[in-house]
N, CA, C and O atoms as a CHARMM CRD file, in Angstrom:
* protein
*
  320
    1    1 SER  N    -19.21500 126.69000  83.84500 PROA 1      0.00000
    2    1 SER  CA   -19.07900 127.48800  82.78900 PROA 1      0.00000
    3    1 SER  C    -17.92200 127.20900  82.08300 PROA 1      0.00000
    4    1 SER  O    -17.03200 126.66600  82.73800 PROA 1      0.00000
    5    2 SER  N    -17.69400 127.45100  80.86000 PROA 2      0.00000
    6    2 SER  CA   -16.69600 127.32800  79.86400 PROA 2      0.00000
    7    2 SER  C    -15.56100 128.27500  80.44100 PROA 2      0.00000
    8    2 SER  O    -14.43800 127.83200  80.19700 PROA 2      0.00000
    9    3 ASP  N    -15.57600 129.46900  81.14400 PROA 3      0.00000
   10    3 ASP  CA   -14.64900 130.15500  81.82900 PROA 3      0.00000
   11    3 ASP  C    -14.05000 129.29500  82.93300 PROA 3      0.00000
   12    3 ASP  O    -12.82200 129.20300  82.96000 PROA 3      0.00000
   13    4 ILE  N    -14.72700 128.69700  83.78800 PROA 4      0.00000
   14    4 ILE  CA   -14.31200 128.10200  84.93300 PROA 4      0.00000
   15    4 ILE  C    -13.60500 126.74300  84.51900 PROA 4      0.00000
   16    4 ILE  O    -12.60000 126.33300  85.10000 PROA 4      0.00000
   17    5 LEU  N    -14.20400 126.09200  83.48400 PROA 5      0.00000
   18    5 LEU  CA   -13.56300 125.08900  82.97100 PROA 5      0.00000
   19    5 LEU  C    -12.19300 125.29800  82.44000 PROA 5      0.00000
   20    5 LEU  O    -11.27300 124.52600  82.71100 PROA 5      0.00000
   21    6 GLY  N    -12.05000 126.41500  81.63000 PROA 6      0.00000
   22    6 GLY  CA   -10.73300 126.71300  81.18000 PROA 6      0.00000
   23    6 GLY  C     -9.78300 127.04900  82.14600 PROA 6      0.00000
   24    6 GLY  O     -8.58100 126.94900  81.90000 PROA 6      0.00000
   25    7 LYS  N    -10.23800 127.47000  83.30700 PROA 7      0.00000
   26    7 LYS  CA    -9.46600 127.74600  84.45000 PROA 7      0.00000
   27    7 LYS  C     -8.72800 126.41100  85.01400 PROA 7      0.00000
   28    7 LYS  O     -7.52900 126.23400  85.22600 PROA 7      0.00000
   29    8 LEU  N     -9.84700 125.51500  85.19000 PROA 8      0.00000
   30    8 LEU  CA    -9.37300 124.12200  85.79000 PROA 8      0.00000
   31    8 LEU  C     -8.67100 123.38800  84.79400 PROA 8      0.00000
   32    8 LEU  O     -7.91200 122.47500  85.12000 PROA 8      0.00000
   33    9 ASN  N     -8.85000 123.69300  83.66500 PROA 9      0.00000
   34    9 ASN  CA    -8.00900 122.85600  82.53500 PROA 9      0.00000
   35    9 ASN  C     -6.59900 123.27500  82.37700 PROA 9      0.00000
   36    9 ASN  O     -5.90300 122.87400  81.44400 PROA 9      0.00000
   37   10 GLY  N     -6.11800 124.21200  83.44100 PROA 10     0.00000
   38   10 GLY  CA    -4.82000 124.24200  83.33000 PROA 10     0.00000
   39   10 GLY  C     -4.25300 125.51300  82.62800 PROA 10     0.00000
   40   10 GLY  O     -3.05600 125.77700  82.74100 PROA 10     0.00000
   41   11 LYS  N     -5.13500 126.34400  81.86800 PROA 11     0.00000
   42   11 LYS  CA    -4.67600 127.40600  81.15600 PROA 11     0.00000
   43   11 LYS  C     -4.08000 128.75200  82.16800 PROA 11     0.00000
   44   11 LYS  O     -3.30700 129.61000  81.74100 PROA 11     0.00000
   45   12 ARG  N     -4.55200 128.71500  83.38400 PROA 12     0.00000
   46   12 ARG  CA    -3.81100 129.79400  84.07100 PROA 12     0.00000
   47   12 ARG  C     -2.69800 129.12800  84.93400 PROA 12     0.00000
   48   12 ARG  O     -1.78800 129.84600  85.34800 PROA 12     0.00000
   49   13 ALA  N     -2.71200 127.92800  85.20200 PROA 13     0.00000
   50   13 ALA  CA    -1.59400 127.21300  85.71600 PROA 13     0.00000
   51   13 ALA  C     -0.38700 127.36700  84.60200 PROA 13     0.00000
   52   13 ALA  O      0.69400 127.91200  84.82800 PROA 13     0.00000
   53   14 ALA  N     -0.78400 126.78800  83.38200 PROA 14     0.00000
   54   14 ALA  CA     0.46600 127.14900  82.51800 PROA 14     0.00000
   55   14 ALA  C      0.98800 128.44900  82.41000 PROA 14     0.00000
   56   14 ALA  O      2.19000 128.71000  82.42500 PROA 14     0.00000
   57   15 HSD  N      0.10000 129.23600  82.30300 PROA 15     0.00000
   58   15 HSD  CA     0.52400 130.64800  82.37300 PROA 15     0.00000
   59   15 HSD  C      1.50100 131.00600  83.51400 PROA 15     0.00000
   60   15 HSD  O      2.50000 131.70700  83.34900 PROA 15     0.00000
   61   16 LEU  N      1.13000 130.47600  84.65000 PROA 16     0.00000
   62   16 LEU  CA     2.01300 130.82200  85.89700 PROA 16     0.00000
   63   16 LEU  C      3.37900 129.95200  85.66600 PROA 16     0.00000
   64   16 LEU  O      4.40500 130.46000  86.12000 PROA 16     0.00000
   65   17 VAL  N      3.46600 128.97400  85.15400 PROA 17     0.00000
   66   17 VAL  CA     4.43500 128.07200  84.99200 PROA 17     0.00000
   67   17 VAL  C      5.45500 128.59500  83.87600 PROA 17     0.00000
   68   17 VAL  O      6.66900 128.43200  83.99300 PROA 17     0.00000
   69   18 SER  N      4.92300 129.17300  82.89500 PROA 18     0.00000
   70   18 SER  CA     5.74100 129.83400  81.81900 PROA 18     0.00000
   71   18 SER  C      6.38000 131.20600  82.23400 PROA 18     0.00000
   72   18 SER  O      7.43300 131.67600  81.80300 PROA 18     0.00000
   73   19 ASP  N      5.60100 131.70400  83.08000 PROA 19     0.00000
   74   19 ASP  CA     6.19100 133.28300  83.50900 PROA 19     0.00000
   75   19 ASP  C      7.43900 133.15400  84.26500 PROA 19     0.00000
   76   19 ASP  O      7.44200 132.81000  85.44700 PROA 19     0.00000
   77   20 SER  N      8.45800 133.41400  83.62600 PROA 20     0.00000
   78   20 SER  CA     9.86800 133.32100  84.16400 PROA 20     0.00000
   79   20 SER  C     10.03600 134.79900  84.74800 PROA 20     0.00000
   80   20 SER  O     10.95400 134.93400  85.55800 PROA 20     0.00000
   81   21 GLU  N      9.42000 135.70200  84.50200 PROA 21     0.00000
   82   21 GLU  CA     9.79100 137.13800  85.00600 PROA 21     0.00000
   83   21 GLU  C      9.25700 137.31500  86.46200 PROA 21     0.00000
   84   21 GLU  O      9.97200 137.88600  87.28500 PROA 21     0.00000
   85   22 SER  N      7.96800 136.82200  86.82400 PROA 22     0.00000
   86   22 SER  CA     7.41100 136.93500  87.99700 PROA 22     0.00000
   87   22 SER  C      7.90700 136.03300  88.94200 PROA 22     0.00000
   88   22 SER  O      8.34700 134.93600  88.59800 PROA 22     0.00000
   89   23 THR  N      7.86000 136.54900  90.55700 PROA 23     0.00000
   90   23 THR  CA     8.26000 135.69400  91.50600 PROA 23     0.00000
   91   23 THR  C      7.04900 134.76500  92.04800 PROA 23     0.00000
   92   23 THR  O      5.87500 134.98800  91.75100 PROA 23     0.00000
   93   24 ILE  N      7.37700 133.93300  92.69300 PROA 24     0.00000
   94   24 ILE  CA     6.26600 133.12800  93.29800 PROA 24     0.00000
   95   24 ILE  C      5.29900 134.26100  94.02300 PROA 24     0.00000
   96   24 ILE  O      4.26600 134.56800  93.42700 PROA 24     0.00000
   97   25 PRO  N      5.55500 134.79900  95.10400 PROA 25     0.00000
   98   25 PRO  CA     4.58800 135.85100  95.67600 PROA 25     0.00000
   99   25 PRO  C      3.76700 136.69400  94.64800 PROA 25     0.00000
  100   25 PRO  O      2.55300 136.86600  94.76000 PROA 25     0.00000
  101   26 GLU  N      4.56000 137.22600  93.59700 PROA 26     0.00000
  102   26 GLU  CA     3.83800 137.99400  92.69400 PROA 26     0.00000
  103   26 GLU  C      2.77900 136.95100  91.93700 PROA 26     0.00000
  104   26 GLU  O      1.73700 137.47800  91.54700 PROA 26     0.00000
  105   27 LYS  N      2.90200 135.87300  91.75100 PROA 27     0.00000
  106   27 LYS  CA     2.24700 134.93500  91.03600 PROA 27     0.00000
  107   27 LYS  C      1.01100 134.85400  91.80500 PROA 27     0.00000
  108   27 LYS  O     -0.10100 135.04400  91.31300 PROA 27     0.00000
  109   28 ILE  N      1.25900 134.53500  93.16600 PROA 28     0.00000
  110   28 ILE  CA     0.19900 134.15400  94.21500 PROA 28     0.00000
  111   28 ILE  C     -0.78500 135.49000  94.24700 PROA 28     0.00000
  112   28 ILE  O     -2.00800 135.35900  94.28400 PROA 28     0.00000
  113   29 ASN  N     -0.18800 136.68500  94.23000 PROA 29     0.00000
  114   29 ASN  CA    -1.03900 137.69700  94.36600 PROA 29     0.00000
  115   29 ASN  C     -1.67700 138.05100  93.03400 PROA 29     0.00000
  116   29 ASN  O     -2.56500 138.90100  93.09400 PROA 29     0.00000
  117   30 GLU  N     -1.39400 137.57300  91.90100 PROA 30     0.00000
  118   30 GLU  CA    -2.16900 137.65100  90.83300 PROA 30     0.00000
  119   30 GLU  C     -3.23000 136.74400  90.90900 PROA 30     0.00000
  120   30 GLU  O     -4.34000 137.06700  90.48800 PROA 30     0.00000
  121   31 LEU  N     -3.01700 135.66600  91.39100 PROA 31     0.00000
  122   31 LEU  CA    -4.26300 134.67400  91.35800 PROA 31     0.00000
  123   31 LEU  C     -5.19500 135.05400  92.43000 PROA 31     0.00000
  124   31 LEU  O     -6.38800 135.02400  92.12700 PROA 31     0.00000
  125   32 TYR  N     -4.88600 135.39900  93.60300 PROA 32     0.00000
  126   32 TYR  CA    -5.64300 136.26600  94.59300 PROA 32     0.00000
  127   32 TYR  C     -6.54800 137.40800  94.09800 PROA 32     0.00000
  128   32 TYR  O     -7.74800 137.52500  94.34900 PROA 32     0.00000
  129   33 LEU  N     -5.88100 138.12900  93.44600 PROA 33     0.00000
  130   33 LEU  CA    -6.56000 139.38900  92.69000 PROA 33     0.00000
  131   33 LEU  C     -7.65600 139.06100  91.85300 PROA 33     0.00000
  132   33 LEU  O     -8.73000 139.65400  91.95800 PROA 33     0.00000
  133   34 VAL  N     -7.41500 137.96000  90.84900 PROA 34     0.00000
  134   34 VAL  CA    -8.35000 137.34800  89.96700 PROA 34     0.00000
  135   34 VAL  C     -9.52000 136.51300  90.67100 PROA 34     0.00000
  136   34 VAL  O    -10.70000 136.64000  90.34500 PROA 34     0.00000
  137   35 ALA  N     -9.06600 135.63900  91.67700 PROA 35     0.00000
  138   35 ALA  CA   -10.05200 135.15100  92.26400 PROA 35     0.00000
  139   35 ALA  C    -10.89100 135.77200  93.10600 PROA 35     0.00000
  140   35 ALA  O    -12.10900 135.59900  93.09200 PROA 35     0.00000
  141   36 PHE  N    -10.10900 136.74200  94.10300 PROA 36     0.00000
  142   36 PHE  CA   -10.92500 137.24400  95.22100 PROA 36     0.00000
  143   36 PHE  C    -10.99600 138.80800  95.28700 PROA 36     0.00000
  144   36 PHE  O    -11.57800 139.43800  96.17100 PROA 36     0.00000
  145   37 SER  N    -10.31200 139.35100  94.20900 PROA 37     0.00000
  146   37 SER  CA   -10.20400 140.75100  94.20500 PROA 37     0.00000
  147   37 SER  C     -9.61200 141.22400  95.38300 PROA 37     0.00000
  148   37 SER  O    -10.21000 142.11700  95.98200 PROA 37     0.00000
  149   38 ARG  N     -8.52000 140.78800  95.84700 PROA 38     0.00000
  150   38 ARG  CA    -7.95000 141.12100  97.10000 PROA 38     0.00000
  151   38 ARG  C     -6.45200 140.32300  96.95300 PROA 38     0.00000
  152   38 ARG  O     -6.22900 139.37800  96.19600 PROA 38     0.00000
  153   39 ARG  N     -5.52100 140.94500  97.85700 PROA 39     0.00000
  154   39 ARG  CA    -4.00400 140.35800  98.06600 PROA 39     0.00000
  155   39 ARG  C     -4.29300 139.06100  98.95200 PROA 39     0.00000
  156   39 ARG  O     -5.37400 138.88900  99.51400 PROA 39     0.00000
  157   40 PRO  N     -3.36800 138.28600  99.01500 PROA 40     0.00000
  158   40 PRO  CA    -3.61500 137.08700 100.30400 PROA 40     0.00000
  159   40 PRO  C     -3.12100 137.70500 101.54900 PROA 40     0.00000
  160   40 PRO  O     -2.30700 138.62700 101.61100 PROA 40     0.00000
  161   41 GLN  N     -3.60900 137.19400 102.38400 PROA 41     0.00000
  162   41 GLN  CA    -3.34000 137.56700 103.89200 PROA 41     0.00000
  163   41 GLN  C     -1.67000 137.00600 103.98600 PROA 41     0.00000
  164   41 GLN  O     -1.25700 136.45900 102.96400 PROA 41     0.00000
  165   42 PRO  N     -0.81100 137.10800 105.03300 PROA 42     0.00000
  166   42 PRO  CA     0.52000 136.71700 105.07000 PROA 42     0.00000
  167   42 PRO  C      0.53800 135.30700 105.25200 PROA 42     0.00000
  168   42 PRO  O      1.40200 134.63200 104.69300 PROA 42     0.00000
  169   43 ASN  N     -0.33500 134.79400 105.98300 PROA 43     0.00000
  170   43 ASN  CA    -0.31900 133.29500 106.52200 PROA 43     0.00000
  171   43 ASN  C     -0.75100 132.52000 104.89300 PROA 43     0.00000
  172   43 ASN  O     -0.12500 131.53100 104.51300 PROA 43     0.00000
  173   44 GLU  N     -1.79000 133.08200 104.12100 PROA 44     0.00000
  174   44 GLU  CA    -2.16400 132.39300 102.74600 PROA 44     0.00000
  175   44 GLU  C     -0.87800 132.45800 102.07400 PROA 44     0.00000
  176   44 GLU  O     -0.44300 131.38300 101.66200 PROA 44     0.00000
  177   45 LEU  N     -0.19900 133.47900 101.88400 PROA 45     0.00000
  178   45 LEU  CA     0.92500 133.57100 100.84000 PROA 45     0.00000
  179   45 LEU  C      1.94000 132.53800 101.41400 PROA 45     0.00000
  180   45 LEU  O      2.41100 131.70100 100.64400 PROA 45     0.00000
  181   46 SER  N      2.30300 132.55300 102.73400 PROA 46     0.00000
  182   46 SER  CA     3.35100 131.65100 103.17400 PROA 46     0.00000
  183   46 SER  C      3.12800 130.33400 102.91700 PROA 46     0.00000
  184   46 SER  O      4.09800 129.65200 102.58800 PROA 46     0.00000
  185   47 GLU  N      1.65500 129.64800 103.02800 PROA 47     0.00000
  186   47 GLU  CA     1.32000 128.36100 102.94600 PROA 47     0.00000
  187   47 GLU  C      1.33100 128.16200 101.62100 PROA 47     0.00000
  188   47 GLU  O      1.73900 127.04100 101.31900 PROA 47     0.00000
  189   48 ILE  N      0.96000 129.00600 100.52200 PROA 48     0.00000
  190   48 ILE  CA     1.01900 128.56600  99.03400 PROA 48     0.00000
  191   48 ILE  C      2.49400 128.61100  98.66000 PROA 48     0.00000
  192   48 ILE  O      2.85800 127.67800  97.94400 PROA 48     0.00000
  193   49 GLU  N      3.48100 129.57200  99.02600 PROA 49     0.00000
  194   49 GLU  CA     4.69300 129.55300  98.64600 PROA 49     0.00000
  195   49 GLU  C      5.39900 128.33800  99.22000 PROA 49     0.00000
  196   49 GLU  O      6.29300 127.89600  98.49900 PROA 49     0.00000
  197   50 SER  N      5.18700 127.71200 100.35400 PROA 50     0.00000
  198   50 SER  CA     5.60200 126.51800 100.95700 PROA 50     0.00000
  199   50 SER  C      5.07600 125.23200 100.05500 PROA 50     0.00000
  200   50 SER  O      5.72500 124.20300  99.86800 PROA 50     0.00000
  201   51 TYR  N      4.07500 125.45100  99.66300 PROA 51     0.00000
  202   51 TYR  CA     3.32400 124.26000  98.94700 PROA 51     0.00000
  203   51 TYR  C      4.19600 124.17100  97.58400 PROA 51     0.00000
  204   51 TYR  O      4.63800 123.08500  97.21000 PROA 51     0.00000
  205   52 ILE  N      4.41000 125.30600  96.89700 PROA 52     0.00000
  206   52 ILE  CA     4.85700 125.52900  95.61000 PROA 52     0.00000
  207   52 ILE  C      6.32400 124.77100  95.83400 PROA 52     0.00000
  208   52 ILE  O      6.70600 123.77800  95.21600 PROA 52     0.00000
  209   53 SER  N      6.93300 125.37100  96.70300 PROA 53     0.00000
  210   53 SER  CA     8.36700 124.99800  97.08400 PROA 53     0.00000
  211   53 SER  C      8.59700 123.43000  97.26800 PROA 53     0.00000
  212   53 SER  O      9.67600 122.92800  96.95400 PROA 53     0.00000
  213   54 GLN  N      7.46300 122.61400  97.82800 PROA 54     0.00000
  214   54 GLN  CA     7.76500 121.33700  97.95800 PROA 54     0.00000
  215   54 GLN  C      7.48100 120.65300  96.82200 PROA 54     0.00000
  216   54 GLN  O      8.08800 119.61300  96.56500 PROA 54     0.00000
  217   55 ARG  N      6.41700 121.20700  95.91100 PROA 55     0.00000
  218   55 ARG  CA     6.31900 120.34400  94.45600 PROA 55     0.00000
  219   55 ARG  C      7.00900 120.69200  93.44800 PROA 55     0.00000
  220   55 ARG  O      6.56100 120.51600  92.31500 PROA 55     0.00000
  221   56 ALA  N      8.15500 121.21800  93.64800 PROA 56     0.00000
  222   56 ALA  CA     9.12000 121.61600  92.54800 PROA 56     0.00000
  223   56 ALA  C      9.19900 120.55300  91.62100 PROA 56     0.00000
  224   56 ALA  O      9.47500 120.89300  90.47000 PROA 56     0.00000
  225   57 ASP  N      9.01800 119.30400  91.84400 PROA 57     0.00000
  226   57 ASP  CA     9.33100 118.12300  91.07200 PROA 57     0.00000
  227   57 ASP  C      8.07700 118.30500  89.81900 PROA 57     0.00000
  228   57 ASP  O      8.24300 117.98900  88.64000 PROA 57     0.00000
  229   58 ASN  N      7.07700 118.76700  90.28100 PROA 58     0.00000
  230   58 ASN  CA     5.94600 118.97500  89.09500 PROA 58     0.00000
  231   58 ASN  C      5.06100 120.23100  89.53100 PROA 58     0.00000
  232   58 ASN  O      3.98200 120.28400  90.12200 PROA 58     0.00000
  233   59 ILE  N      5.89400 121.20900  89.03400 PROA 59     0.00000
  234   59 ILE  CA     5.43500 122.58000  89.30200 PROA 59     0.00000
  235   59 ILE  C      4.02800 122.91000  88.34500 PROA 59     0.00000
  236   59 ILE  O      3.26400 123.77600  88.77200 PROA 59     0.00000
  237   60 LYS  N      3.78300 122.39500  87.38800 PROA 60     0.00000
  238   60 LYS  CA     2.48600 122.77200  86.77900 PROA 60     0.00000
  239   60 LYS  C      1.11300 122.06000  87.60100 PROA 60     0.00000
  240   60 LYS  O      0.02300 122.55600  87.88400 PROA 60     0.00000
  241   61 GLU  N      1.61900 120.81900  87.82200 PROA 61     0.00000
  242   61 GLU  CA     0.57600 120.45600  88.78900 PROA 61     0.00000
  243   61 GLU  C      0.45800 120.96100  90.12500 PROA 61     0.00000
  244   61 GLU  O     -0.63000 120.80200  90.68000 PROA 61     0.00000
  245   62 ALA  N      1.33000 121.51000  90.70700 PROA 62     0.00000
  246   62 ALA  CA     1.22500 122.31500  91.99600 PROA 62     0.00000
  247   62 ALA  C      0.56900 123.69600  91.74100 PROA 62     0.00000
  248   62 ALA  O     -0.11400 124.21400  92.62400 PROA 62     0.00000
  249   63 TRP  N      0.76100 124.27600  90.58600 PROA 63     0.00000
  250   63 TRP  CA    -0.10900 125.50900  90.42400 PROA 63     0.00000
  251   63 TRP  C     -1.52400 125.12300  89.91500 PROA 63     0.00000
  252   63 TRP  O     -2.46300 125.90300  90.07500 PROA 63     0.00000
  253   64 GLU  N     -1.67100 124.00000  89.34100 PROA 64     0.00000
  254   64 GLU  CA    -2.98900 123.68800  89.05900 PROA 64     0.00000
  255   64 GLU  C     -3.92300 123.28600  90.46800 PROA 64     0.00000
  256   64 GLU  O     -5.09000 123.61800  90.67600 PROA 64     0.00000
  257   65 ASP  N     -3.10900 122.54200  91.27500 PROA 65     0.00000
  258   65 ASP  CA    -3.79000 122.46300  92.63000 PROA 65     0.00000
  259   65 ASP  C     -3.97200 123.74600  93.42300 PROA 65     0.00000
  260   65 ASP  O     -4.86100 123.69200  94.27200 PROA 65     0.00000
  261   66 VAL  N     -3.33900 124.82900  93.31900 PROA 66     0.00000
  262   66 VAL  CA    -3.42900 125.98400  93.89700 PROA 66     0.00000
  263   66 VAL  C     -4.71100 126.39000  93.23000 PROA 66     0.00000
  264   66 VAL  O     -5.72100 126.54700  93.91400 PROA 66     0.00000
  265   67 VAL  N     -4.72500 126.57500  91.87500 PROA 67     0.00000
  266   67 VAL  CA    -5.73300 127.16400  91.32100 PROA 67     0.00000
  267   67 VAL  C     -7.20900 126.55700  91.61100 PROA 67     0.00000
  268   67 VAL  O     -8.18700 127.29400  91.72900 PROA 67     0.00000
  269   68 TRP  N     -7.27300 125.29500  91.70400 PROA 68     0.00000
  270   68 TRP  CA    -8.26300 124.49400  91.93300 PROA 68     0.00000
  271   68 TRP  C     -8.83600 124.89500  93.42800 PROA 68     0.00000
  272   68 TRP  O     -9.97800 125.29200  93.66100 PROA 68     0.00000
  273   69 SER  N     -7.74900 124.69400  94.40800 PROA 69     0.00000
  274   69 SER  CA    -8.22900 125.06800  95.54100 PROA 69     0.00000
  275   69 SER  C     -8.87700 126.47200  95.92200 PROA 69     0.00000
  276   69 SER  O     -9.80100 126.60100  96.72500 PROA 69     0.00000
  277   70 LEU  N     -8.27400 127.47200  95.24800 PROA 70     0.00000
  278   70 LEU  CA    -8.84000 128.73500  95.36700 PROA 70     0.00000
  279   70 LEU  C    -10.37300 128.89300  94.84800 PROA 70     0.00000
  280   70 LEU  O    -11.24200 129.60100  95.35700 PROA 70     0.00000
  281   71 LEU  N    -10.49800 127.96700  93.58600 PROA 71     0.00000
  282   71 LEU  CA   -11.72000 128.05400  93.04600 PROA 71     0.00000
  283   71 LEU  C    -13.08400 127.30200  93.86300 PROA 71     0.00000
  284   71 LEU  O    -14.29400 127.45000  93.69600 PROA 71     0.00000
  285   72 ASN  N    -12.39800 126.54800  94.69000 PROA 72     0.00000
  286   72 ASN  CA   -13.51700 125.77200  95.54500 PROA 72     0.00000
  287   72 ASN  C    -13.44200 126.28900  97.07400 PROA 72     0.00000
  288   72 ASN  O    -13.65100 125.52000  98.01300 PROA 72     0.00000
  289   73 THR  N    -13.14400 127.57900  97.23600 PROA 73     0.00000
  290   73 THR  CA   -13.36800 128.28000  98.42000 PROA 73     0.00000
  291   73 THR  C    -14.63300 128.80600  98.54900 PROA 73     0.00000
  292   73 THR  O    -15.21000 128.94200  97.47000 PROA 73     0.00000
  293   74 LYS  N    -15.32300 129.18700  99.64600 PROA 74     0.00000
  294   74 LYS  CA   -16.58000 129.84000  99.91500 PROA 74     0.00000
  295   74 LYS  C    -16.43600 131.40500  99.22200 PROA 74     0.00000
  296   74 LYS  O    -17.26500 131.96100  98.50200 PROA 74     0.00000
  297   75 GLU  N    -15.47000 131.78500  99.55600 PROA 75     0.00000
  298   75 GLU  CA   -15.01200 133.17900  99.16000 PROA 75     0.00000
  299   75 GLU  C    -15.13400 133.23200  97.50900 PROA 75     0.00000
  300   75 GLU  O    -15.75800 134.21700  97.11500 PROA 75     0.00000
  301   76 PHE  N    -14.73200 132.49900  96.65800 PROA 76     0.00000
  302   76 PHE  CA   -14.54900 132.50000  95.45000 PROA 76     0.00000
  303   76 PHE  C    -16.09600 132.35500  94.97200 PROA 76     0.00000
  304   76 PHE  O    -16.62800 133.16200  94.21000 PROA 76     0.00000
  305   77 LEU  N    -16.67000 131.34700  95.46000 PROA 77     0.00000
  306   77 LEU  CA   -18.28900 131.01700  95.04200 PROA 77     0.00000
  307   77 LEU  C    -19.15500 132.37500  95.25700 PROA 77     0.00000
  308   77 LEU  O    -19.92300 132.91000  94.45800 PROA 77     0.00000
  309   78 PHE  N    -18.77300 132.80600  96.68500 PROA 78     0.00000
  310   78 PHE  CA   -19.86600 134.25800  97.01700 PROA 78     0.00000
  311   78 PHE  C    -19.44200 135.29800  96.03500 PROA 78     0.00000
  312   78 PHE  O    -20.29700 136.07900  95.61600 PROA 78     0.00000
  313   79 ASN  N    -18.06300 135.39500  95.57800 PROA 79     0.00000
  314   79 ASN  CA   -17.92500 136.30000  94.75500 PROA 79     0.00000
  315   79 ASN  C    -18.32800 136.31200  93.11100 PROA 79     0.00000
  316   79 ASN  O    -18.57900 137.27900  92.39000 PROA 79     0.00000
  317   80 HSD  N    -18.29200 134.82200  92.78500 PROA 80     0.00000
  318   80 HSD  CA   -18.68400 134.71800  91.40200 PROA 80     0.00000
  319   80 HSD  C    -19.98600 134.05300  91.40200 PROA 80     0.00000
  320   80 HSD  O    -20.56600 133.83000  90.34000 PROA 80     0.00000
């Protein structure tokens, strides 16, 4: 769908990169609420935080990877 394509084309990731007021955990919470209608479990939060920190050289691509991975879960497919 065009909605999914828009998310995959980096609109959500671009928003996360440009948002300088929110912390990484707040951004992750936002993604989980949008994708799964729930907050991330502590282990999910720490895994993504770690990944984002390791990819500081290309933060937009890192957020695109996170969005892509969430959209490809069975949980997302079941909810949408």
